[in-house]
N, C-alpha and C positions, 0 to 999 in steps of 0.2 A: 438768294436762290438763283442758280445758274439758269439762263434762258436756253431753251432748246434751239438747236440750229435747224433752219429750214432753208434749203438750197433752191434757187429759183432761176429759170431761164424763160425768156419770151419765145425762144425757138422751139416750136412744136414740130420737131423733125427727129429722125432716128439718131442724129448727132446730138441734139439737145437732150434726148432721153439718156443716152450714154454718158453725157456730161454731168447731169445731176446725180446719176447713179454713182459714178466714180467719185464725186464730191463727198459722198457719204463715208468713203474710206473703209467699207466693209466688203470683203470678197465672199459673197454668198455661195460661190462654187467651191470654196476651200481648195483652191489650186486645181480645180477640175475634178475633184473626188466626190463632191456632194451631189445628192439628188435634189434638184431645185424645183420647187412648185411655184408657178407664177399664177396668182390668183387674179383673173379678170372676169368680167361679165361677158359671156358669149353672145348676149343680146337675144331677145325674143324674136321669133320669126315675124318679120314685118317692121321691126325697129331698124333705124338707119344710122344711129349716131354712136354705136359701139366702137371701141378702139380697133382701128383697121390694121390689117396685116402689113401694109406698106409702111405704117408708122412703127409698130412694135415688133415686127417679125424678126429683124436683124438683132435686136436687143435680146429677145428671148433665145434666139439661136446661140448668141455669144455666151449665154449662161448654160447652154445645153438644157434649157428648161422645159418643163412639162406644163401645159396649160391645165389648171385645176379648177373644177366647178362642182356644184351639187345641183340636184334637180329642184324644180320649183314647187312651191306649195299651192300656188294658184293654178287654175286650169289653163293650159296652153300647150305649146309644142315642145316643152322641155320638162315634162313631169316624169319621164322615164329616160333611162340612159340611152337606149337605142335611138329614140327620136331626138334627144338632146344632141347626141353626136352628129346627127344629120344637119341640125341647125348650125352647129359649130363648123361643119365642113362647108355649108352654104355661105357662111360669113367669113370664110377664109382662114380659120384658125388651124385647121389640120394641114394647111399648106406649108407651115413653118415649124410645127411642133406636135408631139403627141398630145392628145386631149384625154384627161382622166376625169370622168364623172365619179367623184370620190364616194358617193353613197350608192353606187350601182349594186354593191354587194353588202350593204349594211351601214351601220353607224356605231359610234361609241360616245359614252358620256364623259365630259370633263367637268370638273367642279367650278361652280360660281361662288366666289368668296364674298361675303358681305352684301349679297344681293337682296334687294327689296321685293323683287318679282320672280326671278328665276332661281331654282335650286341647283341647276346644272345647265350645261349647253350640250346639245346633241350635234356632233359633227360627222362628216362623211368618213367612213371606215378607213379609206386610203390616205387620209390626211396624216396618219401616223407614219406613212412610208417615206416622207420627205425630210431631208436633213436641214433645209433652210427654205424660207418663204420670201417671195417678193409679192407684196400687196400692191398690185398695179391697178389703180382705180381710174375710172373716167368720172370727172367731176361734172355734175349736172343737177337739175331739180329732181324731185321725186313726189309722186302723187300721194304717197302714204307717210314717208319719213321727212318731207320737206326738201331735203337734199341728199344726194348720195356721193360719198367719196370714200376715204380709207376706213372709217369706222363702220359704215354700212357694209362695205366690201368684206370686212373681217367678221361681221356678226351674221347677218342674213346670208351673206355670200358663202361662208365656210360651213354654215349649218346644213345638215341633211334636210331632206324634204320634210320629215317629221320635226326636225329641229327648227326649221323655219316657222312651222305651225305653232311650235312652243313659244317662240319669241313673239310672233304676231298676236298670240293670245295672252301674252304677258304671264306665261307659266301655268295656264289653266288647262291646256289640252295639247297633245302631240298629234291630233288628227287634222290633216289638211282639209277635210270636209268640214269639221266642226269649228275650226279656228276662225273662220270668216263670220260665224254666227255667234261667237263668244263676245259678250259686251266687255269693253274696257275703256279706261280713259286714255286719251291720245298721249299724255305725258308719260303714262306707264309703259306704252309701247316704245316711245323714244328712249326711256331709261332702260328698258329690257334690251334694246340693241346695245347700249353702252356696256351693260353687264356681260352679254355674250362676247363682245369684242374684247373686253378685259380678260375673260376666261380663256380665250385663245392665246392672248399675249402671255398670261401666266403659265399656261401649259407649255408653250414653246420655251419660255425662260427656264422653266423647271427641267425640261428635256435638254437644255444647252443648245437649242436650235435658234439661229439668228433669223430676224425678220426685218425687212426694210420696207419703207412706205413711199410710194410715188403716186401722185395724182396728175393726170393729164387734163388740163382745163380747156378743152376745145368743144366745139359743137354744143354750146350750153343751152339745152332745151329745158322746158319746164318739167317734162316727164322723163322717166328713167329709160335706160336701154331695155328694161324688162317689159316695156309697154309696146305692144304690137302696133299701136296707132301713135307712136312718138311723133310729136310735132317738130316743126323746124326750130333751129336755134333762135333764141330771143336776144342774145347779145354777142359781142365779139369775143374771140378767143382771148385767153388771159395768159397762157404759158403752161409750164410744168413745174410742180413743187415736189421736193423730196426730202425726207427726214427719217430719223430713227425714232421719232415720236409722232404717233398717229393723231393725237389731240392737237399738237402744234400744227401739223400738216393740214388738218381739216380747218383749224382756226385761220390759217393763212389764206386758204381758199375763200372762206366766208368773208374775211376782211377785204379781199380783193373785189368781191362782188359788191360790198357796201361802199368801197372807195371808188368804184367805177362811175364814170360820168355817162356811160352808155345809156341810151334811153330805155332799152329793154332790161336794164339791171333792176328797175323798180318791179317789173313782173316777176323776176326770179326772187327778189327779196320778199315780195308778197306771198309767193308759193311757200317759201321756207318758213316764214313766220306764221302763216295761217295753219301750218302743221306743227308748230312749236319745235321746229327742226333744230334751232340753235341751242336748245336746252340739252342736247346730247353732250355738248362740250364741257360745261361746268360739272355735269354729273359724272362723266368719264374721268374728268380731272379728280373729283372727290374719291373715285375708286382707285386712284393711283396709276391710271393707265398712261397719263402723260400730263403735260402742262399747256395751258393756253398762252403762257408767256414765251415768246420766241424772238429770235434774231433772224431776219430775212437776208440771206447772202446770195447776191446775184452772181451767177457763173457764166 
């Protein structure tokens, strides 16, 4: 079996970001004619480690990209489009690109094939408007999922507010109010994220729309950018990885955390394993989303 290629640079700079993207050999702009959606987390109001304008701004501009997001299921400053845009502006995203809260005017269902938990995935209505997607994730820990990178950015991140509730409740409810009170096993939630991420990849493939995966591994905190009380980073920056395979890209990120001699790496490992976070990788692989076997190519 051919190993997936994962491109890596230690240079967490606008130039490093361009370098790993170009190594992928895919022009998501289609010569400048494509409408490109760049999926990032705009960060909860109060968070501090979201991807900053000075790092990603020139890259997104070079693609003539639009920042794409969906509203949150948890209570906070991003539960509706009007407030969400204000947070995105405060965090600098509107300074370099348009910001589209994709579920502002509704949502649509895409099928989940062979899912144990989800029958479908609910994504923001405007997701259908994009010709290609850049899944630009910030790698870090996560209070519920253990860690967040490309797979989480593609599942919870592209799901509408109701879709997020459906994933969090493992297919039991679409209600943002009820989902937090709906009992489920942790492993079922982890697998539900993999099912939603796979549904998005399948949908794009069927539509003939390319997607590329990039994870910036900096400011590695235990908590996500969706946490308004996000703590300080617990270990040193690792670099940037890029791939056409989200499973391989997330696996490379995890492997770098486990290979790190950084004292704080143990805290991040504990956060990930206490939430069964690594289980998303073999399950996503079993669904055909990608491979955990990869070749790391430094650029």
